[in-house]
MOPAC internal coordinates of N, CA, C and O (Angstrom, degrees):
PM7 1SCF
backbone

  N    0.0000 0     0.00 0     0.00 0    0    0    0
  C    1.4423 1     0.00 0     0.00 0    1    0    0
  C    1.5264 1   107.93 1     0.00 0    2    1    0
  O    1.2310 1   120.11 1   -25.38 1    3    2    1
  N    1.3179 1   117.39 1   154.62 1    3    2    1
  C    1.4516 1   121.82 1   178.30 1    5    3    2
  C    1.5188 1   110.90 1   -62.84 1    6    5    3
  O    1.2310 1   120.89 1   -22.13 1    7    6    5
  N    1.2963 1   115.91 1   157.87 1    7    6    5
  C    1.4451 1   119.71 1   179.08 1    9    7    6
  C    1.5124 1   108.63 1  -142.14 1   10    9    7
  O    1.2310 1   121.31 1   -24.41 1   11   10    9
  N    1.3312 1   115.09 1   155.59 1   11   10    9
  C    1.4547 1   120.04 1   177.12 1   13   11   10
  C    1.5193 1   107.38 1   -91.54 1   14   13   11
  O    1.2310 1   120.97 1   -54.70 1   15   14   13
  N    1.3011 1   115.75 1   125.30 1   15   14   13
  C    1.4597 1   120.89 1   176.72 1   17   15   14
  C    1.5146 1   108.27 1  -131.98 1   18   17   15
  O    1.2310 1   121.05 1   -28.25 1   19   18   17
  N    1.3020 1   115.59 1   151.75 1   19   18   17
  C    1.4552 1   119.86 1   176.25 1   21   19   18
  C    1.5209 1   107.40 1  -102.35 1   22   21   19
  O    1.2310 1   120.75 1   -87.07 1   23   22   21
  N    1.3281 1   116.17 1    92.93 1   23   22   21
  C    1.4602 1   121.53 1  -178.49 1   25   23   22
  C    1.5260 1   112.18 1   -73.68 1   26   25   23
  O    1.2310 1   121.02 1   157.21 1   27   26   25
  N    1.3089 1   115.65 1   -22.79 1   27   26   25
  C    1.4576 1   121.19 1  -176.03 1   29   27   26
  C    1.5233 1   108.39 1  -125.85 1   30   29   27
  O    1.2310 1   119.54 1   -93.93 1   31   30   29
  N    1.3418 1   118.48 1    86.07 1   31   30   29
  C    1.4671 1   121.58 1  -173.95 1   33   31   30
  C    1.5217 1   114.16 1   -56.26 1   34   33   31
  O    1.2310 1   120.06 1   153.57 1   35   34   33
  N    1.3232 1   117.48 1   -26.43 1   35   34   33
  C    1.4603 1   119.21 1  -178.94 1   37   35   34
  C    1.5245 1   112.13 1   -73.99 1   38   37   35
  O    1.2310 1   120.24 1   165.56 1   39   38   37
  N    1.3178 1   117.15 1   -14.44 1   39   38   37
  C    1.4593 1   121.68 1   179.11 1   41   39   38
  C    1.5223 1   109.16 1  -104.54 1   42   41   39
  O    1.2310 1   120.68 1   -31.51 1   43   42   41
  N    1.3106 1   116.31 1   148.49 1   43   42   41
  C    1.4607 1   121.38 1  -178.24 1   45   43   42
  C    1.5212 1   112.44 1   -89.05 1   46   45   43
  O    1.2310 1   119.55 1  -175.43 1   47   46   45
  N    1.3286 1   118.46 1     4.57 1   47   46   45
  C    1.4627 1   122.13 1  -175.66 1   49   47   46
  C    1.5310 1   110.38 1  -102.91 1   50   49   47
  O    1.2310 1   119.79 1   -78.89 1   51   50   49
  N    1.3353 1   118.01 1   101.11 1   51   50   49
  C    1.4670 1   119.04 1   177.67 1   53   51   50
  C    1.5245 1   110.70 1   -65.91 1   54   53   51
  O    1.2310 1   120.56 1   -16.10 1   55   54   53
  N    1.3176 1   116.53 1   163.90 1   55   54   53
  C    1.4593 1   122.48 1  -178.10 1   57   55   54
  C    1.5215 1   110.68 1  -120.14 1   58   57   55
  O    1.2310 1   120.82 1   -34.06 1   59   58   57
  N    1.3238 1   116.03 1   145.94 1   59   58   57
  C    1.4533 1   121.76 1   170.48 1   61   59   58
  C    1.5225 1   107.20 1   -89.90 1   62   61   59
  O    1.2310 1   120.56 1   -48.63 1   63   62   61
  N    1.3118 1   116.54 1   131.37 1   63   62   61
  C    1.4542 1   121.41 1   176.51 1   65   63   62
  C    1.5161 1   106.75 1   -99.16 1   66   65   63
  O    1.2310 1   120.47 1   -60.87 1   67   66   65
  N    1.3314 1   116.71 1   119.13 1   67   66   65
  C    1.4600 1   122.79 1  -174.91 1   69   67   66
  C    1.5151 1   109.53 1  -119.36 1   70   69   67
  O    1.2310 1   121.16 1   -55.29 1   71   70   69
  N    1.3257 1   115.39 1   124.71 1   71   70   69
  C    1.4579 1   121.77 1   176.64 1   73   71   70
  C    1.5269 1   107.45 1   -87.85 1   74   73   71
  O    1.2310 1   120.18 1   -77.79 1   75   74   73
  N    1.3197 1   117.27 1   102.21 1   75   74   73
  C    1.4579 1   122.42 1  -179.18 1   77   75   74
  C    1.5262 1   109.65 1  -102.35 1   78   77   75
  O    1.2310 1   120.89 1    -3.74 1   79   78   77
  N    1.3133 1   115.90 1   176.26 1   79   78   77
  C    1.4633 1   121.53 1  -177.75 1   81   79   78
  C    1.5278 1   112.51 1   -60.51 1   82   81   79
  O    1.2310 1   120.26 1   151.22 1   83   82   81
  N    1.3273 1   117.11 1   -28.78 1   83   82   81
  C    1.4634 1   120.27 1  -177.02 1   85   83   82
  C    1.5241 1   113.69 1   -99.77 1   86   85   83
  O    1.2310 1   119.89 1  -178.62 1   87   86   85
  N    1.3257 1   117.81 1     1.38 1   87   86   85
  C    1.4641 1   120.90 1   179.93 1   89   87   86
  C    1.5127 1   111.54 1   137.94 1   90   89   87
  O    1.2310 1   121.26 1    19.46 1   91   90   89
  N    1.3114 1   115.19 1  -160.54 1   91   90   89
  C    1.4650 1   122.03 1  -176.63 1   93   91   90
  C    1.5235 1   109.83 1   -97.18 1   94   93   91
  O    1.2310 1   121.45 1   -42.95 1   95   94   93
  N    1.3335 1   114.83 1   137.05 1   95   94   93
  C    1.4668 1   121.24 1   177.28 1   97   95   94
  C    1.5203 1   108.43 1  -123.38 1   98   97   95
  O    1.2310 1   120.04 1   -39.41 1   99   98   97
  N    1.3166 1   117.53 1   140.59 1   99   98   97
  C    1.4648 1   123.06 1   173.63 1  101   99   98
  C    1.5214 1   107.19 1  -113.50 1  102  101   99
  O    1.2310 1   121.11 1   -69.70 1  103  102  101
  N    1.3238 1   115.48 1   110.30 1  103  102  101
  C    1.4673 1   121.33 1  -176.15 1  105  103  102
  C    1.5270 1   108.46 1  -110.94 1  106  105  103
  O    1.2310 1   119.65 1   -52.76 1  107  106  105
  N    1.3329 1   118.28 1   127.24 1  107  106  105
  C    1.4595 1   120.27 1   179.09 1  109  107  106
  C    1.5329 1   111.62 1   -58.90 1  110  109  107
  O    1.2310 1   121.12 1   -39.94 1  111  110  109
  N    1.3198 1   115.47 1   140.06 1  111  110  109
  C    1.4599 1   120.30 1   177.74 1  113  111  110
  C    1.5254 1   110.92 1   -59.22 1  114  113  111
  O    1.2310 1   120.26 1   148.89 1  115  114  113
  N    1.3289 1   117.12 1   -31.11 1  115  114  113
  C    1.4649 1   120.72 1  -179.47 1  117  115  114
  C    1.5284 1   111.61 1   -63.25 1  118  117  115
  O    1.2310 1   119.80 1   150.43 1  119  118  117
  N    1.3321 1   117.98 1   -29.57 1  119  118  117
  C    1.4674 1   121.01 1   177.42 1  121  119  118
  C    1.5301 1   109.22 1   -64.93 1  122  121  119
  O    1.2310 1   120.64 1   133.55 1  123  122  121
  N    1.3338 1   116.38 1   -46.45 1  123  122  121
  C    1.4670 1   119.56 1   178.70 1  125  123  122
  C    1.5253 1   110.95 1   -65.49 1  126  125  123
  O    1.2310 1   119.95 1   144.22 1  127  126  125
  N    1.3277 1   117.69 1   -35.78 1  127  126  125
  C    1.4679 1   121.19 1   177.60 1  129  127  126
  C    1.5218 1   109.76 1   -62.75 1  130  129  127
  O    1.2310 1   119.68 1   139.40 1  131  130  129
  N    1.3278 1   118.22 1   -40.60 1  131  130  129
  C    1.4721 1   121.19 1   178.90 1  133  131  130
  C    1.5308 1   110.76 1   -64.28 1  134  133  131
  O    1.2310 1   120.46 1   141.43 1  135  134  133
  N    1.3505 1   116.73 1   -38.57 1  135  134  133
  C    1.4758 1   120.22 1   177.25 1  137  135  134
  C    1.5248 1   109.45 1   -65.65 1  138  137  135
  O    1.2310 1   120.09 1   133.16 1  139  138  137
  N    1.3272 1   117.43 1   -46.84 1  139  138  137
  C    1.4665 1   121.69 1  -179.72 1  141  139  138
  C    1.5191 1   110.97 1   -60.84 1  142  141  139
  O    1.2310 1   119.88 1   138.98 1  143  142  141
  N    1.3225 1   117.83 1   -41.02 1  143  142  141
  C    1.4638 1   122.37 1  -179.35 1  145  143  142
  C    1.5216 1   113.42 1   -75.55 1  146  145  143
  O    1.2310 1   120.21 1   171.70 1  147  146  145
  N    1.3332 1   117.21 1    -8.30 1  147  146  145
  C    1.4581 1   120.95 1   179.54 1  149  147  146
  C    1.5146 1   114.20 1    84.05 1  150  149  147
  O    1.2310 1   120.21 1  -169.34 1  151  150  149
  N    1.3281 1   117.20 1    10.66 1  151  150  149
  C    1.4555 1   121.11 1  -179.87 1  153  151  150
  C    1.5243 1   112.76 1   -84.16 1  154  153  151
  O    1.2310 1   121.06 1   169.02 1  155  154  153
  N    1.3399 1   115.57 1   -10.98 1  155  154  153
  C    1.4632 1   120.85 1  -176.77 1  157  155  154
  C    1.5242 1   107.88 1  -150.69 1  158  157  155
  O    1.2310 1   120.31 1   -35.65 1  159  158  157
  N    1.2967 1   117.01 1   144.35 1  159  158  157
  C    1.4564 1   121.50 1   175.42 1  161  159  158
  C    1.5286 1   108.86 1   -86.71 1  162  161  159
  O    1.2310 1   120.57 1   -36.32 1  163  162  161
  N    1.3351 1   116.51 1   143.68 1  163  162  161
  C    1.4536 1   120.14 1   179.69 1  165  163  162
  C    1.5250 1   111.60 1   -57.24 1  166  165  163
  O    1.2310 1   120.06 1   147.15 1  167  166  165
  N    1.3282 1   117.49 1   -32.85 1  167  166  165
  C    1.4691 1   120.59 1  -178.11 1  169  167  166
  C    1.5281 1   112.49 1   -71.77 1  170  169  167
  O    1.2310 1   119.88 1   173.66 1  171  170  169
  N    1.3287 1   117.83 1    -6.34 1  171  170  169
  C    1.4612 1   121.25 1   175.40 1  173  171  170
  C    1.5320 1   111.75 1   -81.93 1  174  173  171
  O    1.2310 1   119.93 1   167.30 1  175  174  173
  N    1.3339 1   117.74 1   -12.70 1  175  174  173
  C    1.4607 1   121.57 1   178.26 1  177  175  174
  C    1.5255 1   108.14 1   -74.27 1  178  177  175
  O    1.2310 1   120.85 1   -46.65 1  179  178  177
  N    1.3295 1   115.98 1   133.35 1  179  178  177
  C    1.4650 1   119.84 1   178.07 1  181  179  178
  C    1.5207 1   110.31 1   -57.22 1  182  181  179
  O    1.2310 1   120.52 1   -46.95 1  183  182  181
  N    1.3052 1   116.61 1   133.05 1  183  182  181
  C    1.4713 1   124.99 1   177.97 1  185  183  182
  C    1.5357 1   112.29 1    59.06 1  186  185  183
  O    1.2310 1   120.57 1  -144.94 1  187  186  185
  N    1.3113 1   116.52 1    35.06 1  187  186  185
  C    1.4657 1   120.81 1  -178.36 1  189  187  186
  C    1.5196 1   112.07 1   -57.75 1  190  189  187
  O    1.2310 1   120.17 1   148.27 1  191  190  189
  N    1.3470 1   117.28 1   -31.73 1  191  190  189
  C    1.4614 1   120.33 1  -177.36 1  193  191  190
  C    1.5326 1   111.95 1   -67.85 1  194  193  191
  O    1.2310 1   120.19 1   157.94 1  195  194  193
  N    1.3309 1   117.25 1   -22.06 1  195  194  193
  C    1.4632 1   121.25 1   175.12 1  197  195  194
  C    1.5290 1   111.40 1   -87.33 1  198  197  195
  O    1.2310 1   120.67 1   149.39 1  199  198  197
  N    1.3156 1   116.33 1   -30.61 1  199  198  197
  C    1.4628 1   121.06 1  -177.50 1  201  199  198
  C    1.5228 1   113.06 1   -79.08 1  202  201  199
  O    1.2310 1   120.31 1   142.74 1  203  202  201
  N    1.3227 1   117.01 1   -37.26 1  203  202  201
  C    1.4601 1   120.76 1  -173.59 1  205  203  202
  C    1.5315 1   113.54 1   -56.90 1  206  205  203
  O    1.2310 1   118.63 1   132.29 1  207  206  205
  N    1.3320 1   120.21 1   -47.71 1  207  206  205
  C    1.4735 1   118.53 1   178.47 1  209  207  206
  C    1.5316 1   113.14 1   -59.34 1  210  209  207
  O    1.2310 1   120.18 1   140.38 1  211  210  209
  N    1.3301 1   117.25 1   -39.62 1  211  210  209
  C    1.4712 1   120.62 1   179.64 1  213  211  210
  C    1.5232 1   111.16 1   -66.98 1  214  213  211
  O    1.2310 1   120.25 1   140.73 1  215  214  213
  N    1.3238 1   117.13 1   -39.27 1  215  214  213
  C    1.4644 1   121.45 1   179.30 1  217  215  214
  C    1.5194 1   110.08 1   -66.28 1  218  217  215
  O    1.2310 1   120.31 1   134.31 1  219  218  217
  N    1.3158 1   117.01 1   -45.69 1  219  218  217
  C    1.4672 1   120.36 1   179.87 1  221  219  218
  C    1.5237 1   110.37 1   -63.67 1  222  221  219
  O    1.2310 1   120.12 1   138.32 1  223  222  221
  N    1.3165 1   117.39 1   -41.68 1  223  222  221
  C    1.4679 1   121.38 1   179.72 1  225  223  222
  C    1.5317 1   110.28 1   -60.99 1  226  225  223
  O    1.2310 1   119.90 1   133.62 1  227  226  225
  N    1.3339 1   117.80 1   -46.38 1  227  226  225
  C    1.4595 1   120.96 1   178.23 1  229  227  226
  C    1.5261 1   111.57 1   -64.71 1  230  229  227
  O    1.2310 1   120.29 1   139.35 1  231  230  229
  N    1.3218 1   117.06 1   -40.65 1  231  230  229
  C    1.4639 1   120.93 1   179.19 1  233  231  230
  C    1.5234 1   110.45 1   -62.44 1  234  233  231
  O    1.2310 1   120.44 1   137.48 1  235  234  233
  N    1.3255 1   116.76 1   -42.52 1  235  234  233
  C    1.4645 1   119.92 1   179.56 1  237  235  234
  C    1.5342 1   110.70 1   -65.53 1  238  237  235
  O    1.2310 1   119.96 1   139.45 1  239  238  237
  N    1.3135 1   117.69 1   -40.55 1  239  238  237
  C    1.4730 1   120.63 1   176.17 1  241  239  238
  C    1.5282 1   110.53 1   -60.28 1  242  241  239
  O    1.2310 1   120.74 1   136.71 1  243  242  241
  N    1.3118 1   116.19 1   -43.29 1  243  242  241
  C    1.4580 1   121.49 1   178.85 1  245  243  242
  C    1.5254 1   110.81 1   -61.65 1  246  245  243
  O    1.2310 1   120.66 1   133.31 1  247  246  245
  N    1.3303 1   116.34 1   -46.69 1  247  246  245
  C    1.4690 1   121.05 1  -177.87 1  249  247  246
  C    1.5220 1   112.04 1   -68.43 1  250  249  247
  O    1.2310 1   120.16 1   150.67 1  251  250  249
  N    1.3264 1   117.30 1   -29.33 1  251  250  249
  C    1.4714 1   121.02 1  -179.20 1  253  251  250
  C    1.5256 1   111.47 1   -86.55 1  254  253  251
  O    1.2310 1   120.48 1   176.85 1  255  254  253
  N    1.3264 1   116.69 1    -3.15 1  255  254  253
  C    1.4538 1   120.82 1   176.07 1  257  255  254
  C    1.5062 1   116.08 1    82.79 1  258  257  255
  O    1.2310 1   119.86 1  -158.71 1  259  258  257
  N    1.3092 1   117.87 1    21.29 1  259  258  257
  C    1.4724 1   120.15 1   178.40 1  261  259  258
  C    1.5005 1   111.01 1   -86.06 1  262  261  259
  O    1.2310 1   120.10 1   180.00 1  263  262  261

């Protein structure tokens, strides 16, 4: 499952590490916050079509208690 890691300690914005079909992506938590707040559309994220299946898969695992 994805995890929050702080890849850049000098910055206050942790990153989500997502294992997608094409490899590993580190997405700033602030990007997801902007999507949640409605300030940005998910499709504006670079390579969103590769990230979405991995995010949904992890979310479903979380919701199913795995």
